[in-house]
C-alpha positions in Angstrom: 192.1 -1.0 241.4 190.0 -3.9 241.1 187.0 -2.7 243.4 183.4 -5.3 244.3 180.7 -4.4 241.4 178.2 -7.1 241.8 175.4 -6.1 243.9 175.8 -9.2 246.2 179.5 -7.7 247.1 178.2 -3.9 248.1 178.9 -3.4 251.5 176.1 -2.6 253.8 175.2 0.4 255.2 173.0 1.8 258.1 172.8 5.4 260.1 171.9 6.0 263.7 170.9 9.7 264.1 170.8 11.6 267.6 167.9 14.7 267.6 167.2 17.3 270.5 163.7 18.0 271.5 162.9 21.6 271.9 160.2 23.6 273.1 158.6 25.8 270.3 158.2 28.8 272.6 161.1 29.2 274.3 163.5 27.4 272.0 165.1 25.4 274.9 165.0 21.8 275.8 162.1 19.7 276.0 162.0 16.8 278.4 159.9 15.0 276.0 161.1 11.9 274.7 159.3 9.5 277.5 156.0 11.0 275.9 157.1 11.0 271.8 158.3 7.5 272.9 155.2 6.6 274.3 153.2 7.6 271.1 155.2 5.6 268.7 154.0 2.7 270.9 157.3 0.5 270.4 158.4 1.4 267.0 161.8 -0.7 267.5 163.7 2.0 264.9 163.6 4.8 267.6 164.6 4.9 270.8 165.6 6.9 273.8 168.9 8.5 274.6 171.1 9.5 277.1 168.9 12.9 278.5 165.2 13.3 278.1 165.4 16.0 275.3 167.3 13.5 272.7 165.7 10.7 270.7 167.5 8.4 268.2 166.8 6.8 265.2 168.2 3.9 263.2 167.5 2.6 259.6 167.4 -0.6 258.2 170.4 -2.4 257.0 170.6 -0.7 253.2 173.1 -1.6 250.1 171.5 1.6 248.3 172.1 5.2 249.2 168.4 6.1 248.0 167.1 3.1 250.1 168.8 4.6 252.9 167.5 8.0 252.3 164.2 7.1 252.5 164.5 5.7 255.5 166.1 8.8 256.9 163.4 10.7 255.8 160.4 8.6 257.0 162.0 8.4 260.1 162.3 11.7 260.2 158.8 12.7 259.7 157.4 9.9 262.0 159.5 11.3 265.3 158.6 15.1 264.6 154.8 13.9 263.7 155.0 12.3 267.1 157.3 15.1 268.6 154.2 17.5 267.4 151.6 15.8 269.0 153.8 15.9 272.4 154.4 19.4 272.1 157.8 19.9 270.6 159.8 20.6 268.0 162.6 17.6 266.2 166.0 19.6 265.6 168.5 17.7 263.7 171.5 19.6 265.6 174.9 18.7 266.9 174.0 20.5 270.4 170.8 22.0 271.7 170.8 25.9 270.5 169.0 27.6 272.6 168.6 27.5 276.6 169.9 26.0 279.3 170.5 21.9 280.0 169.2 20.5 282.9 171.9 18.6 284.2 171.9 15.2 286.4 167.5 16.1 286.2 167.7 15.3 282.8 169.0 12.0 282.2 167.0 9.1 281.2 165.6 6.8 283.8 167.0 3.7 282.7 169.8 1.7 284.6 172.6 2.0 282.1 172.2 5.8 281.6 171.8 6.5 285.4 175.0 4.6 285.8 176.8 6.7 283.6 175.7 9.9 285.2 176.7 8.7 288.4 180.1 7.8 287.0 180.8 10.6 285.1 178.6 13.4 286.9 181.1 16.3 285.9 180.3 15.8 282.3 176.6 15.8 282.3 176.0 19.7 282.8 176.9 20.1 279.1 175.8 16.5 277.9 173.3 16.0 275.0 175.5 16.3 272.0 173.6 14.6 268.8 175.6 12.5 266.2 175.1 10.9 263.2 177.0 7.2 263.3 177.3 5.1 260.2 177.7 1.5 260.3 179.0 -0.2 257.2 179.3 -4.2 257.2 182.9 -5.6 257.4 183.9 -9.2 256.1 185.5 -9.8 259.3 186.8 -7.9 262.6 190.4 -8.3 261.5 189.7 -6.4 258.2 187.6 -3.9 260.6 190.7 -3.0 262.5 192.8 -2.3 259.5 189.9 -0.1 258.1 190.0 2.0 261.7 193.8 2.5 261.0 192.9 3.6 257.5 190.2 5.8 258.4 192.4 7.9 260.7 193.5 10.7 258.5 190.4 11.1 256.7 188.1 11.7 260.0 188.7 15.7 260.0 187.1 16.3 256.4 184.3 14.2 257.3 183.7 16.1 260.5 184.1 19.3 258.7 181.4 18.5 256.0 179.2 17.4 258.7 179.8 20.2 261.5 176.1 21.4 262.3 176.4 22.6 265.8 177.4 26.6 266.0 175.1 27.4 268.8 174.3 26.7 272.1 172.6 28.7 275.2 171.1 30.8 272.3 174.8 32.1 271.3 177.4 31.7 268.9 180.0 29.3 270.2 182.7 30.5 267.4 182.7 26.6 266.5 181.4 25.0 263.4 180.9 21.9 265.6 180.5 22.8 269.4 179.7 19.4 269.6 182.9 18.0 268.9 184.8 19.7 272.3 182.1 18.7 274.1 182.0 15.5 272.9 185.8 15.1 273.6 185.3 15.7 277.0 184.6 11.8 277.4 187.6 9.8 278.1 187.6 7.5 275.2 186.2 10.0 272.8 189.6 9.9 271.1 190.5 8.7 267.2 191.2 5.2 266.7 195.0 4.0 267.0 196.7 2.3 264.4 196.6 -1.3 266.1 198.5 -3.9 264.6 195.4 -6.6 264.8 191.9 -7.4 266.6 193.6 -8.7 270.1 195.2 -5.0 270.6 192.2 -3.9 269.4 190.7 -5.5 272.1 193.0 -5.0 274.6 192.6 -1.5 274.3 189.2 -1.3 274.7 189.6 -3.8 278.0 192.1 -1.3 279.3 190.0 1.5 279.0 186.9 -0.1 281.0 189.3 -1.4 283.5 190.7 2.0 284.0 187.1 3.0 284.8 186.9 5.3 281.5 184.3 3.1 280.2 181.5 0.8 281.8 181.7 -1.9 279.2 182.8 -2.0 275.6 179.5 -0.4 274.6 181.0 2.9 276.3 183.8 2.9 275.0 183.3 5.8 272.0 186.4 6.0 269.6 185.5 8.2 267.2 185.7 5.0 264.3 185.4 1.3 266.1 184.4 -1.8 265.7 180.6 -1.9 266.9 180.1 -4.2 270.1 176.5 -5.0 268.5 177.0 -5.4 264.9 179.4 -6.8 262.2 180.5 -3.3 261.3 182.8 -0.5 261.8 181.0 2.2 262.9 181.9 5.7 262.2 180.8 8.0 264.9 182.8 11.3 264.2 180.0 13.4 262.3 177.1 15.9 263.6 174.1 14.8 263.2 173.0 16.5 259.7 170.6 19.4 259.4 168.9 17.8 256.7 168.6 13.7 255.4 170.7 14.7 252.3 174.0 15.8 254.7 173.6 12.0 256.4 173.5 10.5 252.9 176.7 12.5 251.8 178.2 11.3 255.1 177.5 7.2 254.6 178.3 7.4 250.9 181.5 8.9 251.4 181.8 6.8 254.6 181.2 3.3 252.7 183.8 4.5 249.5 186.7 4.9 252.6 185.7 1.6 253.8 185.7 -0.2 250.2 188.9 1.7 249.5 190.7 0.8 252.4 189.6 -2.7 252.1 190.8 -3.1 248.6 194.4 -2.0 250.2 194.0 -4.8 252.5 193.5 -7.2 250.1 196.3 -5.8 247.7 198.6 -6.0 250.7 198.9 -2.1 250.7 200.0 -1.0 254.3 197.9 2.3 255.4 199.9 5.3 255.1 201.1 6.2 258.5 199.7 9.1 260.3 200.7 10.5 263.6 198.1 10.6 266.4 198.9 14.5 267.2 198.5 15.5 264.0 195.3 13.4 263.7 193.8 15.4 267.1 194.9 18.8 265.4 193.1 18.2 262.4 190.1 17.4 263.9 190.1 20.4 265.7 190.5 22.4 262.8 188.0 20.8 260.9 185.7 21.7 264.1 186.5 25.2 264.6 186.4 26.3 260.9 184.2 23.7 259.6 184.2 23.5 255.4 184.6 26.7 254.4 187.8 27.2 256.7 191.1 25.9 257.0 192.0 22.6 257.9 195.5 20.8 258.8 196.5 17.7 256.3 197.4 15.1 258.9 200.1 13.4 256.6 202.1 16.7 256.8 200.7 19.2 259.5 200.4 21.7 256.6 197.5 24.4 256.8 195.4 24.1 253.7 192.1 24.9 252.9 189.4 22.3 254.1 188.2 22.6 250.6 191.7 20.9 249.2 191.6 18.4 252.0 188.2 17.7 250.6 189.1 16.9 247.3 192.0 14.7 248.4 189.2 12.6 250.0 187.5 12.7 247.2 190.1 11.4 244.7 191.4 9.0 247.0 187.7 7.4 246.9 186.1 8.2 243.5 187.1 4.7 242.3 184.9 3.2 245.0 182.1 5.6 244.5 182.4 4.4 240.9 182.1 0.8 242.0 179.1 1.4 244.2 177.0 3.8 242.1 177.3 6.4 244.9 179.2 8.9 242.7 176.4 11.4 241.5 174.6 11.3 244.9 177.8 12.3 246.4 178.9 14.8 244.3 175.4 16.3 243.7 175.3 17.0 247.5 179.0 17.9 248.0 178.3 20.9 245.3 175.6 21.8 247.4 178.0 21.9 250.7 180.5 23.8 249.3 178.2 26.3 247.6 177.9 27.1 251.5 175.0 24.5 252.6 177.0 23.2 255.7 175.1 22.6 258.3 176.5 25.1 260.9 176.3 27.8 257.8 172.5 27.4 257.1 171.9 27.6 260.9 173.9 30.9 261.4 171.7 32.0 258.3 168.5 31.0 259.6 169.8 32.6 263.5 170.3 35.8 261.6 166.9 35.8 260.6 164.6 34.8 263.4 163.8 37.1 265.7 163.6 34.9 268.8 164.9 31.8 270.2 161.1 30.1 269.3 161.3 31.4 265.8 165.0 30.2 265.3 164.0 26.5 266.7 160.8 26.7 264.2 163.4 27.4 261.1 165.6 24.4 262.3 162.7 22.2 262.7 161.8 23.2 259.2 165.2 22.5 257.8 165.2 18.9 259.5 162.6 17.9 257.6 163.6 18.9 254.7 162.1 16.5 251.9 160.5 14.5 254.5 156.7 13.8 253.9 154.1 11.9 255.8 152.2 10.7 252.8 153.3 7.0 253.6 150.7 5.1 256.3 153.4 2.7 257.1 155.6 5.6 259.1 153.8 9.0 258.8 151.4 10.2 260.1 152.2 8.2 263.6 149.6 6.0 264.8 149.4 8.3 268.2 148.6 6.1 271.2 147.1 8.8 273.6 146.2 6.7 276.3 
């Protein structure tokens, strides 16, 4: 397989991470995002989210995983420092792990979010999940639609590897990714289809808006989509990683998938067909059991150990990982995940060690900052504006 090796041909990467703000005493959510954002004084890489206990960061546009890691670590340190000044903790968890949720009173006071809450009030009581969104630059929307079709069978192993939300209301939900079933209640949160072209993709988006399932294209929450804002494909299936290394692993695998699918498109290779019910079933299995459990092969419907499905993913993208120089980084973190260090497994271990909700979220906050430091004056500590 011919793959793009020159540096100029590397597909760009960017990652958005959503976080929970937690009360350090009782472990519940802290409606502190406005205060944290005020302390950051307009930092463009940090923005509000749907609910006031959430906050989002966005890396720069990068070509290397080392650069991406530096951004992720710097942003986590930056926001955690501001959160500390605001009296709360920053948690990388796909769901708020402890306490009750505020519902409608917790919605961020921005017109778009208020309108979203008014349209879908029944979804607000369990809203507030946190994801990792990976953006990969694409040559054209037409090729982007081809990428979406090729991604369909590989969304489940990406979810299994990233699963990091086993707790809600201070109890184990029984899901490795409790975020997935909650997020999937939104009308447009579903797998991408095998659209034949951009016109068909756009018609599907327009139809969702026409039906009232979304306010506009930005509110169409396909698990992978053409970004309505950037010239990228945006893969939204992953939970926010407990550590920055989890996000790096996800980004490396996602880019390798996009590179591989683009090469197949250039070679005239059609995507291997997969039935949407099997894609959905594979995602549910991945969310339920995570990396250590069993999954469903989306091509055949066979029940297999999830590790075998991940092995097939790695084999599929191996040439692309070599071409991008990402193989060693991906294999190193994948080995840690296979050794029992998935986000969900680590959360469960930390919960077993903690004697109280406050102690549990303190441990999660520490894990969130693994590898981060506040030594860079450009990032940490924050120039705190107390006024």
